[in-house]
C-alpha positions, 0 to 999 in steps of 0.5 A: 546501490544497484545491488540492494534487494527489497521484497517486491510483490508487484510493479504496476505500470502506467498508474494514475492515481499514486501521484503526479501524472503517469507513474509506475508503483514499485509495491514492496511487501511487509506492513506493521498495521493490519487495517481490515479495509486493507485492499492489499492483504498480499502486503501485509507479511513480508515473507513470499506467499502463495496466492490461489485464484479459484476462477482460473482453477483447472483442478487438474491435480498438478499442484497436490501431485507435486507439493513436496510438503503435501501442503495442497489438496484439490477437490469440487472447489479447487486447490486449498492450501494449508498454510501451516504446511507451505513454506512458498517453494513455487513448486505449485506455481511452476507446475501450475497450467492455469497460473491459478497459484502465483508468488506474491512476493520476490526478492528484487534487486534495485537495478531490477525494480529500475529497468522495469519502471524505466520502461516508460520514462517517456510517459513520466517526462511527458506527463509530469510524472514519476515512480511511487513507492507503495506497499504495505509499508515501504519503510519497512525496508527503508534501505531499498527505498533509498537506494532506488529512489536516489537511482532515480533522481539521479536520472531526474525521475520524481519520486514519491512514497505512500506511507503509514507514517508508523515507522522510527526516525532512523528509518525517515532519515534514510529515505528522506533525501530521496523523495520528492513527494509524501502521500502519507496517511492519516487514519484516526486522531484518537490513538486509542481508537486507531490502536484498536482498529490498525492494531498500533497506536498513531503518536508515532505517526503524527510525530514523523509527520511534523518531522517531514512537513518540517523537513521542507518535502512536499505532503498530501495527507491521504485519509481512507475514510471507513464507516463507523471507524473515522467518519464523524465529525469530531475525528474529521474537525480533529484532522483537519485541525491537525493537518492545518497547523502542521501544513496551511493549505496541504492537499488532503484526498478522502478515499471513500472505503471500497471492498475492490480487494475482498477477492484477495482475502479469499486467494489467501484462505482469510476472511473479508474483515469488512463484512457488507459495509458500503460505500460511504455516501456522496453526501456524506463526504461532501459534508466531510470536504466541507470541514476541510474546506473551512480549515482552508485545506485543499481537500479533494474526494477521489474515486 
């Protein structure tokens, strides 16, 4: 169990938005969806990547001089990485004096992740917190999730997963016994619209939701609230009806769109897909909340 390896791109300690209490969140790389509002674009590809923070770049040229594949050039705007040549060998990261270049993704054993998250065991126990596995899509690495969460549960630590639900049934079965809570995304009830925007249909997501609910595991539904995509009364009504029919009284989180991850796209030499889209107004969110309230669901608008 301890030597099972996964591709981890961050372990964030002392989080309060990824489950009950104070938690640590282990972020795994790889996701089958391509949601244009994704706040963690560095999580989408499973392989490691080099991220360049322009604001920290000294333009010293060391990365260009040391790169064995000649994938980096340094100009007035800082380092530019030719992603077609970069193999993420991390030579540039080692020689960057100001940490402007960083590796996103590291092969990490269960034992290594466990040692990190257990530094805050006292906080978990005093606040009813624990450890959450997020991504990306953690179910792309089910053996790692299962091994880590089994080890945590054996020590009495609460475990949670943040998932899109887009996975095969075997992956669900692998992790199910070792998780106490599922934070489960429902993005759109119309499968064609879901596929048009995220790249995958939703039938598997909805079926897995039913399967997990039937297991008796605790589920919290999370809805990324994206203006112009899924914020219509029709979609909110369909979502509320579906959830209430499967888990009466279920807790539902509306997650208003934000652009906090925009800078990461530039750091990965990608264009931010959402343009200047703004956060939905509070009045609109409250209106949608009322739809869920009518179905006796515990709907919470998150900040």
